[in-house]
C-alpha positions as CSV (number, residue, x, y, z in Angstrom):
1,M,198.4,61.6,-2.3
2,K,202.0,61.9,-1.2
3,K,202.7,58.6,-2.7
4,I,201.0,59.5,-6.1
5,L,203.4,63.0,-6.1
6,L,206.7,60.7,-5.5
7,I,205.6,58.7,-8.3
8,L,205.5,61.5,-10.6
9,L,208.0,63.4,-9.5
10,F,210.6,60.8,-8.4
11,P,214.0,61.7,-9.9
12,L,215.4,59.1,-12.5
13,L,218.8,58.6,-13.3
14,T,219.6,58.8,-17.0
15,F,222.8,58.9,-18.9
16,A,223.1,61.9,-21.4
17,Q,223.4,60.7,-24.9
18,E,224.1,62.1,-28.5
19,D,221.5,64.3,-30.3
20,L,219.1,62.0,-32.2
21,L,219.0,62.2,-35.8
22,A,215.6,63.6,-36.2
23,G,213.5,62.0,-39.2
24,V,216.0,59.5,-40.4
25,D,214.8,56.0,-40.8
26,S,218.2,54.4,-40.4
27,V,220.6,53.0,-37.8
28,G,223.3,55.6,-36.9
29,T,227.1,55.3,-36.6
30,D,226.3,54.8,-32.9
31,Q,224.5,51.7,-33.5
32,K,221.3,53.2,-31.9
33,V,217.9,52.5,-33.7
34,E,216.1,55.5,-34.9
35,S,212.9,56.5,-35.9
36,A,210.6,53.8,-34.6
37,F,207.9,56.6,-34.9
38,K,208.1,59.9,-36.6
39,A,205.2,61.4,-34.6
40,L,205.4,62.2,-30.9
41,K,202.0,60.2,-30.9
42,I,201.1,57.1,-32.4
43,V,197.2,58.5,-32.4
44,N,196.2,59.2,-28.8
45,I,199.2,57.4,-27.3
46,E,202.3,58.5,-26.4
47,S,205.1,57.4,-28.9
48,T,208.8,56.6,-27.8
49,K,210.0,59.7,-30.2
50,L,211.3,62.6,-28.1
51,A,212.0,66.1,-29.4
52,A,215.5,67.0,-30.6
53,K,217.8,69.0,-28.0
54,G,216.7,72.3,-28.8
55,D,213.6,72.0,-30.9
56,F,210.4,73.4,-30.2
57,Y,207.3,72.2,-31.0
58,F,203.8,73.7,-31.5
59,V,201.0,71.2,-31.7
60,V,197.4,71.3,-32.6
61,A,195.2,68.4,-31.7
62,H,191.7,68.4,-33.0
63,R,188.7,66.0,-32.7
64,F,185.6,66.9,-34.4
65,G,182.1,65.7,-33.1
66,S,180.8,62.2,-33.5
67,V,180.0,61.5,-37.6
68,K,176.9,59.7,-36.3
69,D,175.2,62.6,-35.5
70,G,174.5,63.4,-39.4
71,F,173.1,66.6,-40.5
72,E,172.3,68.1,-37.1
73,G,176.2,67.9,-35.9
74,F,177.1,68.7,-39.5
75,Y,178.5,65.4,-39.7
76,G,181.1,66.0,-36.8
77,L,181.8,69.4,-37.6
78,D,180.0,70.8,-34.7
79,N,181.1,70.1,-31.2
80,A,184.6,69.7,-31.4
81,N,187.7,69.5,-29.2
82,T,190.6,71.2,-29.5
83,Q,194.2,71.1,-27.5
84,L,197.1,73.2,-27.9
85,K,200.5,72.1,-27.0
86,F,203.9,73.3,-26.5
87,L,207.1,70.9,-26.3
88,Y,210.6,71.6,-26.2
89,G,213.5,69.5,-26.2
90,F,215.4,70.3,-22.9
91,K,217.9,67.7,-23.4
92,E,218.5,64.9,-26.1
93,W,216.7,62.9,-23.6
94,L,214.3,65.0,-21.9
95,T,210.9,66.6,-23.4
96,I,208.9,68.6,-21.4
97,G,205.4,70.0,-22.7
98,A,202.6,72.4,-21.7
99,A,198.9,71.9,-23.2
100,R,195.4,73.2,-22.9
101,N,192.2,72.5,-24.1
102,E,188.3,73.0,-23.1
103,L,188.7,69.9,-20.6
104,A,192.2,70.2,-18.8
105,Y,195.4,72.0,-18.5
106,D,198.1,69.6,-18.7
107,F,202.0,69.7,-17.8
108,S,204.4,66.8,-19.0
109,V,207.7,65.5,-19.0
110,K,208.8,62.5,-21.3
111,Y,212.5,60.9,-21.0
112,R,214.3,58.3,-22.5
113,L,215.8,55.3,-20.3
114,Q,217.2,53.1,-23.0
115,N,217.8,53.1,-26.8
116,Q,216.9,50.1,-29.2
117,M,220.7,49.0,-30.4
118,K,221.3,46.9,-33.3
119,D,222.3,43.7,-32.8
120,G,222.0,44.9,-28.7
121,F,219.0,45.5,-26.4
122,P,216.1,45.0,-28.7
123,F,213.6,47.6,-27.2
124,S,213.3,51.6,-26.9
125,I,212.0,52.3,-23.5
126,V,210.7,55.9,-22.4
127,G,208.9,57.0,-19.4
128,F,206.1,59.8,-19.2
129,N,204.5,61.7,-16.5
130,S,201.7,64.3,-16.8
131,L,199.8,66.5,-14.2
132,A,196.5,67.7,-15.3
133,I,194.1,70.3,-13.9
134,N,190.1,69.2,-14.8
135,N,188.6,72.2,-16.1
136,T,185.4,70.7,-16.2
137,L,184.2,70.7,-12.7
138,K,182.1,73.4,-11.5
139,E,181.8,74.7,-8.2
140,S,178.1,75.4,-8.8
141,N,177.9,71.8,-9.1
142,Y,180.3,70.9,-6.2
143,P,180.0,73.5,-3.5
144,K,182.6,71.9,-1.5
145,L,185.1,71.7,-4.4
146,S,188.8,72.3,-3.8
147,F,191.7,72.7,-6.4
148,E,193.0,69.3,-5.1
149,N,190.0,67.6,-6.5
150,R,190.7,68.8,-9.8
151,L,194.1,67.1,-10.3
152,I,194.8,64.2,-12.5
153,Y,198.1,62.5,-12.4
154,V,199.2,60.1,-15.0
155,T,202.6,57.7,-15.3
156,Q,203.1,55.6,-18.2
157,L,206.1,53.4,-19.7
158,L,206.5,53.4,-23.4
159,V,208.3,50.3,-24.6
160,S,208.7,50.1,-28.5
161,R,210.8,47.9,-31.1
162,K,211.4,48.9,-34.9
163,F,211.4,45.5,-36.4
164,S,211.9,46.5,-39.7
165,E,212.2,49.8,-42.0
166,K,208.3,49.6,-42.1
167,L,206.9,48.0,-38.7
168,S,207.1,49.3,-35.4
169,L,205.0,48.5,-32.4
170,E,205.0,49.6,-28.9
171,L,203.4,48.5,-25.5
172,A,202.3,51.3,-23.0
173,P,201.5,50.1,-19.3
174,T,199.6,53.0,-17.5
175,F,198.7,54.0,-14.4
176,F,196.4,57.2,-13.7
177,H,194.8,58.9,-10.7
178,E,192.0,61.0,-10.7
179,N,191.2,62.8,-7.4
180,F,187.6,63.1,-8.5
181,V,185.8,60.7,-10.4
182,D,182.0,61.0,-11.5
183,N,181.0,57.4,-10.4
184,D,181.3,56.2,-6.7
185,A,181.9,52.7,-8.0
186,Q,185.1,53.7,-9.9
187,D,188.5,53.7,-8.4
188,N,190.2,56.9,-8.2
189,S,193.6,54.7,-9.1
190,Q,193.1,53.3,-12.5
191,Y,195.3,51.1,-14.7
192,A,195.4,50.4,-18.4
193,I,197.6,48.8,-21.2
194,G,197.7,50.8,-24.5
195,M,199.1,49.2,-27.6
196,G,199.8,50.4,-30.8
197,G,202.2,50.4,-34.1
198,R,203.3,51.9,-37.5
199,Y,203.5,50.6,-40.8
200,K,205.0,52.6,-43.7
201,L,203.2,52.6,-47.1
202,G,205.6,54.8,-48.8
203,K,208.3,57.3,-48.1
204,R,206.2,59.9,-46.7
205,W,203.2,57.8,-45.6
206,S,202.3,55.2,-42.8
207,V,199.2,53.7,-41.4
208,N,198.9,54.0,-37.3
209,V,196.8,52.0,-35.2
210,D,196.7,52.4,-31.3
211,Y,194.2,50.5,-28.7
212,A,194.2,50.5,-24.8
213,V,192.5,48.4,-22.2
214,H,191.2,49.7,-19.1
215,L,192.2,47.2,-16.3
216,N,189.9,48.1,-13.4
217,R,187.0,49.9,-14.8
218,A,183.8,49.8,-12.7
219,T,181.2,47.2,-13.7
220,N,178.4,49.9,-14.0
221,S,180.5,52.2,-16.3
222,I,179.2,53.6,-19.4
223,Y,182.8,54.3,-20.9
224,K,184.9,51.9,-23.3
225,N,188.1,51.1,-24.7
226,P,189.7,53.3,-27.0
227,L,190.3,52.4,-30.7
228,S,192.0,54.7,-33.2
229,I,193.1,54.2,-36.7
230,G,194.8,57.1,-39.3
231,V,197.5,57.5,-41.3
232,D,200.7,59.8,-41.1
233,L,201.9,62.3,-43.9
234,E,205.4,64.0,-43.6
235,T,205.3,67.5,-45.2
236,G,208.7,69.2,-44.8
237,G,208.8,70.6,-41.3
238,H,205.9,68.7,-39.8
239,V,204.0,65.5,-39.5
240,F,200.3,65.7,-40.0
241,Q,198.2,62.9,-38.7
242,M,194.5,62.2,-39.8
243,H,192.6,59.6,-38.2
244,F,189.4,58.3,-36.8
245,T,188.7,57.6,-33.3
246,S,186.3,56.1,-30.7
247,S,187.5,58.9,-28.2
248,Q,187.0,62.6,-28.3
249,G,189.4,62.9,-25.3
250,I,192.6,63.9,-25.8
251,H,194.4,63.8,-22.3
252,E,195.4,60.4,-21.2
253,A,192.6,59.9,-18.4
254,G,190.0,61.4,-21.2
255,Y,190.7,58.9,-23.7
256,L,191.8,56.1,-21.5
257,G,189.1,56.4,-18.7
258,Q,186.1,58.3,-20.5
259,T,185.8,57.1,-24.0
260,T,182.1,56.9,-25.3
261,G,182.3,56.2,-28.8
262,D,181.6,52.5,-30.2
263,W,182.8,51.5,-33.5
264,S,180.0,49.1,-34.0
265,K,177.5,51.7,-33.7
266,G,179.5,54.3,-36.1
267,D,180.2,56.5,-33.1
268,V,183.5,57.7,-34.3
269,F,185.0,61.2,-34.3
270,F,187.4,62.4,-37.3
271,G,190.5,64.1,-35.9
272,F,194.1,65.3,-36.7
273,N,197.2,66.1,-34.8
274,L,199.6,68.7,-36.7
275,A,202.9,69.3,-35.1
276,R,205.2,72.0,-36.3
277,V,209.0,72.2,-35.1
278,F,210.8,75.4,-35.1
């Protein structure tokens, strides 16, 4: 546990940088490559975009039920999962956040380690850490449950490259540790690698795809790797993301470790992420 906390809280040395030009698809005069992604997430996976210093975001992430439920589930409109998140650009290189959905409380930090540079360093590198409190565990089911059992730790390294004005790609090696797992064969410490990208279709439209591979899932696990496909629409002060995904989970441990949907069986969830900046 001490090692996990050290991973989560270990201070990272970073250099202060000038404010990013929010929403500009260009290379600034300082030769930093801007706007590999317009939204804070690709679909489920965090992107390398941070909030600008002083910006306050309110984010609503919603996943309807499975469309395969048909009329009985009102084609996905029943059994939905919603997350409300608040993000603040504390520094130009540091974004802090707090979120709540019916599954977990979630507190996060996201910090820039390196910018992609024109004719220089080829990638943007961003770190992401979160601490979640699992709200689904009930003391009536687990009489010996303690608060520590509810904790989930996530560490990600987000590495992206903007190849052109239209195409950006990202890799996201991930470690997450759940103090409680519902499968005795599943390790508490788990590893995954996410990948995703954005391709611009027009001035305000893009198609986004992300996918993640769980690297040490138990052989008897019922869970699957998440695949998500959607579009981004930029409308003034916010980006509206609409997508289909095989995961109803929104927190990292939810979509990386507990995805139940299956595209081959039509078991997918329609959802959206709506971010408003103030």
